[in-house]
C-alpha positions as CSV (number, residue, x, y, z in Angstrom):
1,M,0.0,0.0,0.0
2,R,1.3,3.5,-0.9
3,E,1.0,5.7,2.2
4,L,1.5,9.4,2.3
5,L,2.6,10.9,5.7
6,F,0.5,13.6,7.2
7,L,2.1,15.3,10.2
8,C,-0.8,16.7,12.1
9,L,-0.8,20.5,11.9
10,S,-1.1,22.2,15.3
11,L,0.0,25.8,15.1
12,A,-0.3,26.1,18.9
13,A,2.1,23.3,19.5
14,A,5.4,24.9,18.9
15,D,7.2,22.0,20.6
16,F,5.9,19.5,18.1
17,E,8.6,16.9,17.9
18,S,7.4,13.6,16.3
19,W,5.9,12.6,13.0
20,S,2.4,11.1,13.0
21,L,0.9,9.1,10.2
22,V,-2.6,10.3,9.1
23,L,-4.1,8.9,6.0
24,L,-6.8,11.1,4.3
25,K,-9.3,8.3,4.3
26,D,-12.3,10.6,4.0
27,A,-10.8,12.2,0.9
28,A,-10.0,8.8,-0.5
29,Q,-13.8,8.1,-0.6
30,Q,-14.1,11.2,-2.8
31,G,-11.4,9.9,-5.2
32,A,-8.2,11.4,-3.8
33,V,-6.2,8.2,-4.1
34,C,-2.7,7.1,-5.2
35,L,-2.0,5.2,-8.4
36,D,-2.9,1.9,-6.7
37,G,-6.0,3.2,-5.1
38,S,-4.6,3.6,-1.5
39,P,-5.3,6.8,0.5
40,S,-3.1,9.8,0.2
41,G,-2.0,12.1,3.0
42,A,0.6,14.8,4.1
43,G,2.6,16.0,7.2
44,C,4.1,19.1,9.5
45,A,5.7,20.7,12.7
46,G,6.7,24.1,14.2
47,A,5.7,27.7,14.5
48,R,3.5,30.2,12.7
49,A,4.8,29.6,9.2
50,I,4.5,26.6,6.9
51,L,6.9,24.8,4.6
52,F,5.0,22.6,2.2
53,R,7.3,20.2,0.4
54,A,6.2,18.1,-2.5
55,R,8.4,15.0,-2.4
56,L,10.6,14.2,-5.4
57,G,9.6,11.4,-7.8
58,Q,9.3,10.8,-11.5
59,W,6.7,10.7,-14.2
60,R,5.5,7.3,-15.3
61,G,5.9,6.4,-18.9
62,R,4.5,2.9,-18.2
63,V,1.7,2.7,-15.7
64,D,2.6,-1.0,-14.9
65,H,5.9,0.3,-13.5
66,S,4.1,2.6,-11.2
67,L,2.3,0.1,-9.0
68,P,3.4,-0.5,-5.8
69,G,16.3,15.1,9.1
70,R,18.4,17.5,8.8
71,W,15.8,20.3,8.4
72,L,15.3,20.3,12.2
73,V,18.8,21.4,13.0
74,Q,18.9,25.2,13.8
75,L,22.6,25.5,13.1
76,V,22.3,24.2,9.5
77,N,18.8,25.5,8.8
78,P,18.1,28.6,10.9
79,D,15.1,29.7,8.8
80,F,13.0,26.5,8.6
81,Y,14.0,24.4,11.6
82,N,11.0,25.3,13.7
83,W,8.4,25.8,11.0
84,N,5.4,23.6,10.4
85,K,6.7,21.2,7.8
86,V,4.4,19.3,5.4
87,F,5.9,16.5,3.3
88,A,3.7,15.1,0.6
89,V,4.9,11.7,-0.7
90,Y,4.7,11.5,-4.5
91,C,2.2,8.8,-5.6
92,D,0.2,9.9,-8.7
93,G,3.0,9.7,-11.3
94,G,2.1,13.1,-12.9
95,S,3.3,15.9,-10.6
96,R,-0.2,16.1,-8.9
97,N,-1.7,17.1,-12.2
98,S,-3.5,13.9,-13.2
99,N,-7.2,14.1,-13.4
100,V,-9.0,11.1,-14.8
101,E,-12.4,10.4,-13.3
102,G,-12.4,6.6,-13.0
103,P,-9.9,3.8,-12.8
104,V,-7.8,2.8,-15.8
105,A,-7.4,-0.9,-16.6
106,V,-3.8,-2.1,-16.9
107,G,-3.9,-5.8,-17.6
108,N,-5.9,-7.3,-14.7
109,R,-5.3,-4.3,-12.4
110,S,-6.7,-0.8,-12.0
111,V,-4.7,2.4,-11.6
112,Y,-6.0,5.8,-10.7
113,F,-4.8,9.1,-12.0
114,R,-6.1,11.4,-9.3
115,G,-3.1,13.7,-8.5
116,H,-5.1,17.0,-8.5
117,H,-7.7,15.5,-6.1
118,I,-4.8,14.4,-3.8
119,L,-3.4,17.9,-3.9
120,L,-6.8,19.5,-3.2
121,A,-7.6,17.1,-0.4
122,T,-4.2,17.8,1.2
123,L,-4.7,21.5,1.1
124,E,-8.3,21.4,2.3
125,S,-7.1,19.3,5.3
126,L,-4.4,21.9,6.1
127,L,-6.9,24.7,5.8
128,A,-9.2,22.9,8.2
129,K,-6.3,22.6,10.7
130,G,-5.4,26.3,10.8
131,V,-3.3,27.4,7.8
132,S,-5.1,30.7,7.9
133,Q,-3.2,31.5,11.2
134,A,0.2,31.1,9.5
135,K,2.2,34.1,8.4
136,R,3.8,32.5,5.4
137,F,3.2,29.4,3.3
138,V,6.3,28.3,1.3
139,V,5.7,25.7,-1.3
140,G,8.8,23.7,-2.3
141,G,9.6,20.6,-4.1
142,C,12.4,18.9,-6.2
143,S,12.4,17.1,-9.5
144,A,8.7,16.0,-10.2
145,G,8.0,17.9,-7.0
146,G,9.7,21.0,-8.4
147,L,7.4,20.8,-11.4
148,T,4.5,20.4,-9.0
149,V,5.5,23.8,-7.6
150,W,5.6,25.5,-11.0
151,L,2.2,24.1,-12.1
152,H,0.3,24.5,-8.8
153,L,1.7,27.5,-7.1
154,D,-1.0,30.0,-8.3
155,F,-3.7,27.4,-7.6
156,I,-2.5,27.0,-4.0
157,R,-2.3,30.8,-3.7
158,S,-6.0,31.0,-4.7
159,L,-7.0,28.6,-1.9
160,V,-5.0,30.1,0.9
161,P,-6.4,33.2,2.6
162,S,-5.1,36.5,1.1
163,W,-3.4,37.6,4.4
164,V,-1.1,34.5,4.3
165,Q,2.0,35.2,2.2
166,V,2.5,32.3,-0.3
167,L,5.9,31.8,-1.9
168,G,7.3,29.1,-4.2
169,V,10.7,27.4,-4.1
170,P,10.8,25.0,-7.1
171,Q,14.0,23.0,-7.4
172,C,15.3,21.1,-10.4
173,G,11.9,20.8,-11.9
174,F,12.5,23.0,-15.0
175,F,12.6,20.1,-17.4
176,M,13.4,21.2,-21.0
177,D,11.7,20.2,-24.1
178,Q,14.8,19.5,-26.1
179,P,16.0,16.7,-28.4
180,N,18.8,14.4,-27.3
181,Y,22.4,15.1,-28.2
182,K,22.0,13.4,-31.6
183,G,19.1,15.7,-32.5
184,Q,16.4,13.1,-32.1
185,E,13.1,13.8,-30.4
186,F,13.4,11.5,-27.5
187,Y,11.5,12.8,-24.4
188,T,8.8,14.9,-26.0
189,P,6.6,11.9,-26.8
190,L,6.6,11.1,-23.1
191,Y,5.5,14.6,-22.1
192,K,2.6,14.2,-24.5
193,W,1.7,10.7,-23.4
194,V,1.7,11.6,-19.7
195,F,-0.4,14.7,-20.3
196,E,-3.0,12.9,-22.5
197,T,-3.2,9.6,-20.6
198,M,-3.5,11.3,-17.2
199,G,-6.2,13.8,-18.2
200,M,-4.2,16.8,-17.3
201,I,-6.1,19.1,-19.6
202,K,-8.8,19.0,-17.0
203,S,-6.5,20.0,-14.2
204,P,-7.8,23.3,-12.5
205,S,-4.2,24.4,-12.0
206,L,-3.3,24.9,-15.6
207,H,-4.0,28.5,-16.6
208,E,-6.6,28.9,-19.3
209,A,-4.3,31.5,-20.9
210,C,-1.7,28.8,-21.3
211,L,-4.1,26.3,-22.8
212,T,-5.4,29.0,-25.1
213,K,-1.9,29.9,-26.3
214,Y,-1.0,26.3,-26.9
215,A,-4.4,25.1,-28.1
216,E,-2.7,22.9,-30.8
217,D,-0.2,21.5,-28.2
218,P,-1.8,21.7,-24.8
219,W,0.7,19.3,-23.4
220,K,3.2,22.2,-23.3
221,C,1.3,23.6,-20.3
222,F,2.7,20.6,-18.4
223,M,6.2,22.0,-18.8
224,A,7.7,24.8,-16.8
225,Q,9.5,26.4,-19.8
226,Y,6.1,27.0,-21.5
227,F,4.1,27.6,-18.3
228,L,6.6,30.1,-16.7
229,P,5.0,33.3,-18.3
230,F,1.7,32.5,-16.5
231,V,3.1,32.0,-13.0
232,Q,2.2,35.1,-10.9
233,T,3.0,34.0,-7.3
234,P,6.5,35.0,-6.1
235,F,9.1,32.2,-6.5
236,F,12.7,31.5,-5.9
237,A,13.8,28.9,-8.4
238,V,16.8,26.6,-7.7
239,N,18.2,24.8,-10.7
240,S,21.4,23.5,-12.3
241,F,21.8,24.2,-15.9
242,Y,23.7,21.0,-16.1
243,D,21.0,19.0,-14.3
244,S,22.3,15.4,-14.2
245,W,18.8,13.8,-14.6
246,Q,18.2,15.8,-17.8
247,L,21.7,15.2,-19.1
248,Q,21.1,11.5,-18.8
249,E,17.4,11.1,-19.5
250,I,16.7,13.9,-22.0
251,L,20.0,14.5,-23.7
252,Q,20.8,10.8,-23.5
253,L,24.5,11.5,-22.6
254,P,26.7,8.7,-21.3
255,E,28.0,8.9,-17.7
256,D,31.6,9.1,-19.2
257,C,30.5,12.5,-20.7
258,Y,28.5,14.2,-18.0
259,I,30.5,12.8,-15.0
260,S,34.1,12.5,-16.4
261,Q,33.7,15.2,-19.0
262,N,34.9,12.9,-21.8
263,C,32.5,14.3,-24.3
264,T,32.4,14.6,-28.0
265,Q,31.9,18.0,-29.6
266,Q,28.3,17.0,-30.4
267,Q,27.6,16.0,-26.8
268,R,29.2,19.2,-25.3
269,A,27.2,21.4,-27.7
270,A,24.0,19.7,-26.6
271,M,24.9,20.5,-22.9
272,H,25.6,24.1,-23.8
273,R,22.2,24.4,-25.6
274,M,20.4,23.1,-22.5
275,R,22.3,25.6,-20.3
276,D,21.5,28.5,-22.6
277,N,17.9,27.5,-23.0
278,L,17.4,27.2,-19.2
279,V,19.0,30.5,-18.5
280,G,17.3,32.2,-21.4
281,N,13.8,31.0,-20.3
282,L,14.2,32.0,-16.6
283,S,15.7,35.3,-17.5
284,T,12.4,36.3,-19.2
285,A,10.6,36.0,-15.8
286,P,9.4,39.4,-14.3
287,V,12.2,41.2,-12.4
288,T,10.2,40.6,-9.2
289,Q,11.0,36.8,-9.5
290,S,14.2,35.2,-8.2
291,F,16.4,32.3,-9.2
292,F,19.7,30.6,-8.2
293,L,21.3,28.9,-11.2
294,Y,24.6,27.0,-11.1
295,S,26.8,24.7,-13.1
296,C,27.0,21.7,-10.8
297,V,26.3,18.4,-12.5
298,S,23.7,17.3,-9.9
299,H,20.0,16.9,-9.2
300,C,18.1,18.1,-6.2
301,Q,21.0,19.1,-4.0
302,F,18.8,21.5,-2.1
303,L,18.1,18.3,-0.1
304,N,21.8,17.7,0.3
305,V,22.0,20.1,3.3
306,D,25.7,20.1,4.1
307,Q,27.1,20.6,0.5
308,G,24.1,21.9,-1.4
309,F,22.2,24.2,1.0
310,T,25.1,25.6,3.1
311,N,28.1,25.7,0.7
312,L,26.9,26.0,-2.9
313,S,27.5,29.6,-4.0
314,V,26.8,31.9,-6.9
315,G,29.0,34.9,-6.8
316,D,29.3,35.9,-3.1
317,R,26.0,34.3,-2.0
318,T,25.4,30.8,-0.7
319,L,22.2,29.1,-1.6
320,R,21.1,29.3,2.1
321,G,22.1,33.0,2.4
322,A,20.3,34.0,-0.8
323,L,17.1,32.1,0.0
324,S,17.1,33.4,3.6
325,A,17.4,37.0,2.5
326,W,14.6,36.5,0.0
327,L,12.4,34.9,2.6
328,H,13.0,37.9,4.9
329,G,11.9,40.4,2.2
330,A,15.2,41.3,0.5
331,A,15.2,42.4,-3.1
332,P,14.7,39.7,-5.7
333,F,17.9,37.6,-6.3
334,R,18.8,36.6,-9.8
335,G,22.0,34.6,-9.4
336,V,23.5,33.1,-12.5
337,E,27.0,31.8,-13.1
338,A,29.0,33.1,-16.1
339,K,27.3,32.3,-19.4
340,D,30.2,30.2,-20.7
341,V,30.8,28.2,-17.6
342,E,31.5,24.5,-18.1
343,P,29.9,21.6,-16.1
344,N,31.1,21.7,-12.5
345,G,32.9,25.0,-13.2
346,N,31.8,26.3,-9.8
347,P,34.5,25.6,-7.2
348,T,31.7,25.0,-4.6
349,C,30.3,22.1,-6.5
350,W,31.1,18.6,-5.3
351,P,32.1,15.5,-7.3
352,K,29.2,13.8,-9.1
353,K,29.5,10.0,-8.7
354,P,28.3,7.3,-11.0
355,K,24.8,6.1,-10.2
356,S,26.1,2.8,-8.9
357,E,28.0,4.7,-6.1
358,E,25.3,7.2,-5.2
359,R,23.4,7.0,-1.9
360,P,19.7,7.7,-2.0
361,I,18.6,11.1,-0.8
362,T,16.7,11.2,2.4
363,I,14.8,14.0,4.1
């Protein structure tokens, strides 16, 4: 059974210490269920501000494949350590955007594409438990969770009372619509398949203006690079322009290239195009928006507290310092490394290891 943790929100309990499992069983009866039909949920702890974090995951190109700490340390994390923290486990396969009414038969089993219902049920539960008493509601997520932030930030803003400040921190979720290094359209068919199969055109989070602009290709509204112009809620984007997941999965580069830098001219040119496209896209965002873009060959290091959060720097600002200043009302921060920087050209990066040597990220 897929279970989603829900840490009971009690804004009065500033000494909240332990995690409690609460399944949204009532919401499940209304259709807010994971891919396998099990109940969804969410979780939290702290003071009068909320950090909502959408757990990382991935999209599902085959539905049959989809079936079944350190944030609390004040020294490392002075801004969030005593906040209410909500962690939503990823269990719909479509960045909480899926919206198909009934079950879908896969062989002799049924799967459910109910991501938006899960998101709505989670938010309604939080609202019922006192979100309106919070001062700030920061929505964060990485990878598929980062895309969740891009797609749903304005929708979340519309549900939370106007006097609560809502902010977004999408991390490594700015997936590019780009051919592989050989020039072949490799990942775009998956974007289209996921969008169509999971009924995303019916998701209330997708701006009508986006769907109108891309009426011939509505699947583009599932991608941050096309959806970006329609996002109005303040955000602080954190992204590598040599994102290791995209280098491997979208550009189809071998590890010997993106880890050891033994690349052909064709492969290196593809990496540079991805870098330029990412920086170019985010640079078109209104000047009121913020971002922290860097050259490390990595994915989701905002969760890697020691090396990512506290040490990674762009110019004279660490990721933690830039984000902290932004949270406390400083002017927008638009940190980008030099345009021609090569992979891992930032001295505050850390060595990227082969997948066989990596340890799973935990939070």
